[in-house]
C-alpha positions, 0 to 999 in steps of 0.5 A: 500500500502507498504511504499516507500523504504520498499523493498530496506531496506529489501534487504539491511538488507538481504545483510548485514546479508548474508555477515556476515553469510558467514564469520561466516559459513566458520569459523564454517565449518572449526571447524566442519571439524577439530573436526569431522574429529579428532573424526573419526581419533580417533575412527579408530586409538585408540588402534592401533596407539601408537601416538594417545592415546587421542582425543587431539592427533587426533586434533593435526593431523587434525590441521597439515593436514588442515594447510598443516604443516605436522610435521610428528610426528603423522601419521595415521596407519589404512585405516579408519584413512588415509581416514578421514585425507585425507578428512580433508585435502581436505575439510579443505584446501578448506575452509581455502583457501576460507576464506583467499581469501574472506578476501583478496578480501574484503580488495582489493575491499575496497582499490579500492573503496577508490582510486576511491572515491566510499566509501559510507560515512564517520564518521569523525567529526571536519574534513576539507571538500574540495569541488571541485578541481583545480590546486590550490587544491594540495597546499591547501591540503598540507598546511592543512596537514602541519599545524598540527603536528603528534600528532594532525592530522585532516582528510580531506574529498575531494569531487569532480567530478573526477574518481580517487583521485587527491591527495594521502595522508593517511589523505586525503579521496577522495569521487567521487561525485558532490559538489552541491549534498545533498546526496554526501555532506552527504557522507562527513558529512558536518554537523560535519565538522570543516571547509569547503573550496569550490574551484572554481571547474574547473574540470567540465569545463565552463567559469568563470561565470559557475564555480562561479555559481557552487560555489554559488550552493554548498554554498547554499546546504551546508548552507541548511544542516548546517546553522552554517557551516564555509565556505571559498570559492574562486570566479573568478568574483568580482560581484559574491562575493555578491552572495556568501555572501548572500549564507552564505560564511564567507570568500571569496577569489577573485582570480583576485582582490587579484592577480591583486592588489598584482602585482600592489603593488609589482611594486610600492613596490618591494619585497612585493610578496616575503614577502607574499609568505614567510608568506603563506609558513611558516612551522608549528611551525614557528612564527613571531617575532620583533627584533631590528636591531643588533648593528653589522649590523648597517650601513650594507646593508639590503640585507647583513643583511638578508643573515647574519641573515639567515646564523647565526641565521636561521631567515627568514627576512620578512620586515623592519619597520622604523619610524612606516612604513613597507618597503618591503626592498630596498636591498641597504638601510643601516640599522640604529639604531632604525630599527625593523626587522620582522623575521620568526623563529621556536624558540623565538629570545633572542632579541625578542620584546614584 
């Protein structure tokens, strides 16, 4: 009995060869028409047409004719020459047009496949892979893109069950498929990924438990393919975090727990959310520095000092440290000697502390 898949492999090889030979045949046909037609023209025009003294002159005439340029510096004089040139024109233009159309169609088809996520596989290595999609996905992608400079771009392979790319960027490559399918995960080459993010996939619907179940299945599938994978995942229900840890996920974000605690802490210590937002949204190249409260701002309100440093130095003041404790910042508290300010800046302040 023949081996399973033999017929498929034979058909795949046949299609690949057919596609390559099609373009090769077009190119060969164009040259045959050009050189053969030139030879026929040369036979008829030699000795009769003063403009065609050698074979190269007839080749030049054929090139002009097939490309529809028609400079008019060389024209056939004999009936046979005109018939040969006419044949070159009709056949040659048809072949050239076919080659251009086929190439353009192939490029358009490839662009459509990429937009719809239908490309077969990626050859990326040390890339980011995002599995699943939700409303937070666009912020995740934007941050990954902005976190690397122009000289060190890292491609992002996005695998989710959508019909069209949810995010448009040259560094984002969309693959339509299921994040829990081993075949689809192979398409984004999870075995060679730098890091993998599993979003709570709300695009497929279902309750929070269903979404978490898909996240766990995705993690288990990835770990079975690549036990060394670095996975970050988000979970809706805290009790499901344990399942993700058993599945091998190294970093787990409990959305409800983190958001709930942050809101409560903000109510207790107002300004904390602003601090977290500033840290999360900081631009690539910006760093956090500690600076002593400037002498000319001692005694000024914290809010006034923040506005002054932002206007004069371009700093984003994150938090005030006083007596070895952080204070998110009472806007009316006056600065005093010994206070430390944590600031976000793209360049190192001259007063930055070690």
